[in-house]
Wavefront OBJ file of the C-alpha trace (Angstrom):
o trace
v 83.432 106.134 99.724
v 87.205 105.987 100.227
v 87.718 109.648 99.376
v 85.817 110.831 102.439
v 87.474 108.317 104.742
v 90.980 109.061 103.478
v 90.719 112.603 104.823
v 90.780 111.254 108.391
v 91.997 107.657 108.254
v 94.553 105.340 106.688
v 92.453 103.452 104.143
v 93.505 100.006 102.952
v 91.688 98.105 100.202
v 91.512 94.339 100.700
v 92.489 92.877 97.325
v 90.568 90.077 95.627
v 93.834 88.264 94.976
v 96.670 88.025 97.465
v 94.384 88.324 100.487
v 96.616 86.198 102.736
v 99.730 88.253 101.959
v 97.799 91.490 102.475
v 96.501 90.323 105.844
v 99.946 89.129 106.912
v 101.276 92.621 106.251
v 98.407 94.782 107.526
v 96.173 92.778 109.917
v 97.610 94.286 113.080
v 96.710 97.818 111.874
v 93.058 97.238 110.989
v 90.542 98.417 113.592
v 87.539 98.968 111.308
v 86.034 97.632 108.106
v 83.896 99.828 105.878
v 82.246 97.877 103.080
v 79.643 98.553 100.424
v 77.964 95.164 100.330
v 80.343 93.650 97.788
v 82.912 92.284 100.218
v 82.301 89.357 102.531
v 83.064 89.922 106.195
v 83.124 86.357 107.467
v 84.501 84.522 110.495
v 87.870 83.953 108.799
v 88.349 87.638 108.066
v 87.296 88.702 111.570
v 89.665 86.139 113.111
v 92.536 87.416 110.961
v 92.111 90.966 112.320
v 93.009 90.935 116.025
v 92.313 94.659 116.553
v 89.003 94.761 114.661
v 86.426 96.785 116.610
v 83.740 97.810 114.124
v 82.259 96.753 110.782
v 80.337 99.406 108.860
v 78.229 98.211 105.950
v 77.103 101.015 103.648
v 74.043 99.857 101.736
v 70.813 97.952 102.072
v 70.933 94.741 104.093
v 73.875 93.070 105.747
v 73.869 89.517 104.396
v 77.534 89.962 103.437
v 78.473 90.310 107.133
v 78.621 87.298 109.456
v 77.143 89.167 112.412
v 77.528 86.236 114.832
v 81.226 85.896 114.000
v 81.774 89.634 114.392
v 79.979 89.724 117.743
v 81.990 86.740 118.975
v 85.211 88.461 117.918
l 1 2 3 4 5 6 7 8 9 10 11 12 13 14 15 16 17 18 19 20 21 22 23 24 25 26 27 28 29 30 31 32 33 34 35 36 37 38 39 40 41 42 43 44 45 46 47 48 49 50 51 52 53 54 55 56 57 58 59 60 61 62 63 64 65 66 67 68 69 70 71 72 73
């Protein structure tokens, strides 16, 4: 999925380890999240991304996305 996005956008991959350091460095640049169902988009992640505007979940279902937290953000 990243290959297509990288043609038009700066793509950052949220690491499994070192998440806090990654967010400290990049949070102010993130305006969108594109996920494939493996990553959890929860209230903590939404709160850490002040410019977040959209979450795109590519796959079936959206149980990995805290919709209420994203809408409140």
